[in-house]
C-alpha positions as CSV (number, residue, x, y, z in Angstrom):
1,M,-6.3,-1.3,-35.5
2,C,-2.9,-1.9,-34.0
3,Q,-1.5,0.6,-31.6
4,R,2.0,1.5,-32.9
5,L,3.0,4.2,-30.4
6,G,5.2,2.7,-27.8
7,I,8.5,2.9,-26.0
8,A,11.6,0.7,-26.3
9,T,12.0,-1.4,-23.1
10,H,15.2,-3.1,-22.3
11,L,14.5,-6.6,-20.9
12,L,16.7,-8.6,-18.6
13,I,17.8,-10.5,-21.7
14,T,20.9,-8.8,-22.8
15,G,20.6,-7.0,-26.2
16,T,16.8,-7.6,-26.6
17,Y,14.6,-4.7,-27.1
18,V,10.8,-4.8,-27.5
19,H,8.0,-2.4,-28.4
20,Y,5.9,-1.8,-25.2
21,P,2.9,0.5,-25.4
22,A,3.6,3.9,-23.8
23,Q,0.1,3.9,-22.3
24,A,0.9,0.7,-20.4
25,A,4.2,2.1,-19.1
26,Y,2.4,5.3,-18.1
27,G,-0.3,3.3,-16.3
28,L,2.2,1.2,-14.3
29,A,4.1,4.4,-13.4
30,L,0.9,6.1,-12.2
31,A,-0.1,3.0,-10.1
32,T,3.4,2.7,-8.6
33,R,3.5,6.4,-7.7
34,G,0.0,6.2,-6.3
35,E,0.9,3.1,-4.2
36,H,4.0,4.9,-2.7
37,A,1.9,8.1,-2.0
38,D,-1.1,6.1,-0.6
39,D,-3.2,7.7,-3.3
40,I,-5.8,5.2,-4.5
41,G,-7.1,7.7,-7.1
42,Q,-3.7,7.6,-8.8
43,V,-3.6,3.8,-8.6
44,D,-7.1,3.6,-10.1
45,E,-6.1,5.9,-13.0
46,G,-3.0,3.7,-13.6
47,I,-5.3,0.6,-13.7
48,R,-7.6,2.4,-16.2
49,Q,-4.6,3.3,-18.4
50,L,-3.3,-0.3,-18.3
51,Q,-6.8,-1.7,-19.1
52,F,-7.1,0.5,-22.1
53,A,-3.6,-0.4,-23.3
54,R,-4.5,-4.1,-22.8
55,R,-7.7,-3.8,-24.9
56,A,-6.0,-1.8,-27.7
57,F,-2.9,-4.0,-27.8
58,C,-2.1,-6.4,-30.7
59,G,1.3,-7.8,-30.7
60,G,3.5,-10.6,-29.4
61,A,2.4,-12.9,-26.6
62,H,5.4,-11.9,-24.5
63,L,4.3,-8.3,-24.5
64,E,0.7,-9.2,-23.9
65,A,1.9,-11.2,-20.9
66,Q,3.9,-8.2,-19.6
67,I,0.9,-5.9,-19.9
68,E,-1.2,-8.4,-17.9
69,R,1.5,-8.8,-15.3
70,D,1.7,-5.0,-14.9
71,L,-2.1,-4.9,-14.6
72,A,-1.9,-7.6,-11.9
73,T,0.7,-5.5,-10.1
74,A,-1.4,-2.4,-10.2
75,L,-4.4,-4.3,-9.0
76,F,-2.3,-5.6,-6.1
77,Y,-1.3,-2.1,-5.2
78,R,-5.0,-1.2,-5.1
79,F,-5.6,-4.2,-2.8
80,Q,-2.9,-3.0,-0.5
81,L,-4.6,0.4,-0.2
82,S,-8.3,-0.7,-0.2
83,H,-8.0,-4.2,1.4
84,R,-10.9,-5.3,-0.8
85,S,-10.7,-9.0,-1.6
86,E,-12.1,-8.3,-5.2
87,D,-8.9,-6.4,-6.0
88,L,-6.7,-9.4,-4.9
89,D,-9.0,-11.7,-6.9
90,D,-8.5,-9.5,-10.0
91,A,-4.7,-9.4,-9.5
92,I,-4.7,-13.2,-9.3
93,H,-6.8,-13.4,-12.5
94,Y,-4.4,-11.2,-14.5
95,A,-1.3,-12.8,-13.0
96,S,-2.6,-16.2,-14.0
97,S,-3.5,-14.9,-17.5
98,A,0.0,-13.4,-17.9
99,L,1.6,-16.7,-16.9
100,S,-0.6,-18.7,-19.4
101,R,0.2,-16.2,-22.2
102,A,3.9,-16.1,-21.7
103,P,5.8,-18.3,-24.2
104,A,7.4,-21.4,-22.8
105,D,10.9,-20.1,-23.5
106,D,10.2,-16.7,-22.0
107,Q,12.8,-16.0,-19.3
108,R,10.2,-14.0,-17.3
109,R,8.0,-17.0,-16.7
110,A,9.6,-17.7,-13.3
111,A,8.9,-14.1,-12.2
112,L,5.3,-14.3,-13.4
113,G,4.9,-17.6,-11.5
114,L,6.4,-16.1,-8.4
115,E,4.0,-13.2,-8.4
116,L,1.0,-15.5,-9.0
117,G,2.1,-17.8,-6.2
118,Q,2.6,-15.0,-3.8
119,N,-0.9,-13.6,-4.5
120,L,-2.4,-17.0,-4.1
121,A,-0.6,-17.5,-0.8
122,L,-1.9,-14.1,0.4
123,R,-5.4,-14.9,-0.5
124,A,-5.1,-18.3,1.2
125,S,-3.9,-16.6,4.4
126,N,-6.7,-14.1,4.3
127,G,-9.4,-16.5,3.5
128,D,-7.8,-19.7,4.9
129,T,-8.8,-21.8,2.0
130,S,-7.0,-25.0,1.2
131,R,-7.7,-24.7,-2.5
132,D,-5.7,-21.4,-2.7
133,A,-3.0,-22.8,-0.5
134,D,-2.7,-25.9,-2.7
135,A,-2.5,-23.7,-5.8
136,A,0.1,-21.5,-4.2
137,V,2.2,-24.5,-3.2
138,Q,2.0,-26.0,-6.7
139,T,2.8,-22.7,-8.4
140,L,5.7,-21.8,-6.1
141,R,7.1,-25.3,-6.3
142,T,7.0,-25.1,-10.1
143,V,8.9,-21.8,-10.0
144,A,11.5,-23.1,-7.4
145,E,12.2,-26.2,-9.6
146,S,12.3,-24.2,-12.9
147,R,15.2,-22.9,-14.9
148,G,14.8,-19.2,-13.9
149,R,17.0,-16.8,-12.1
150,A,18.4,-18.1,-8.8
151,S,17.1,-15.3,-6.7
152,I,13.5,-15.8,-8.0
153,R,13.8,-19.6,-7.5
154,L,15.1,-19.2,-4.0
155,T,12.3,-16.7,-3.1
156,A,9.8,-19.2,-4.5
157,A,11.2,-22.0,-2.4
158,M,11.1,-19.9,0.8
159,E,7.5,-18.8,0.1
160,W,6.6,-22.4,-0.7
161,A,8.0,-23.5,2.7
162,Q,6.0,-20.8,4.4
163,V,2.7,-21.8,2.8
164,A,3.4,-25.5,3.2
165,S,4.3,-25.1,6.9
166,A,0.6,-24.9,7.7
167,R,0.4,-28.6,6.6
168,G,3.1,-29.6,9.0
169,P,6.9,-29.6,9.2
170,E,7.4,-32.3,6.6
171,A,5.8,-30.3,3.9
172,A,7.9,-27.2,4.8
173,L,11.1,-29.4,4.9
174,E,10.4,-30.6,1.3
175,A,10.5,-27.0,0.1
176,L,13.6,-26.2,2.2
177,D,15.4,-29.2,0.7
178,V,14.9,-27.5,-2.8
179,A,16.2,-24.1,-1.6
180,P,20.0,-24.9,-1.8
181,A,19.6,-26.3,-5.3
182,C,18.1,-22.9,-6.4
183,V,21.4,-21.3,-5.5
184,Y,23.9,-23.9,-6.6
185,N,22.3,-25.5,-9.7
186,V,21.5,-22.4,-11.7
């Protein structure tokens, strides 16, 4: 059975409104408030609400991707409070799933990729694994070279340079060469 109760959410795309499950919005709000208050119990309740909304959801791929991104964000908040690597792993899983579910023409793909790339970079720095660093570089590079918002693309290029700097200055310079194009070739 489809969940029909939801809220109208205004996207960054002017004039576009979508039906987003109220329980998912409530879950993200709880998790955000818990993160700001250093209350892991509130973050956990937000995650529980988001997981329930995700299981009960049936609708467009763009909304499903948004729920999974919000779940990834809430799990990242829990990681920040708990410092458990499993929470970061789960955040990466849902961020990756959100990116794969987002339609190719979805204007939020760049933001989804940036969040995934940042989480992969964090896991690489915590565990010092080259596989995560490679995935972070590839994801951030794709975002920096995409047709997204300039601010997201520039942030991705700078993060890419930071992760790549562990490989040497040439790798970081490649990313920094892309950065000006993020601003001027929108």
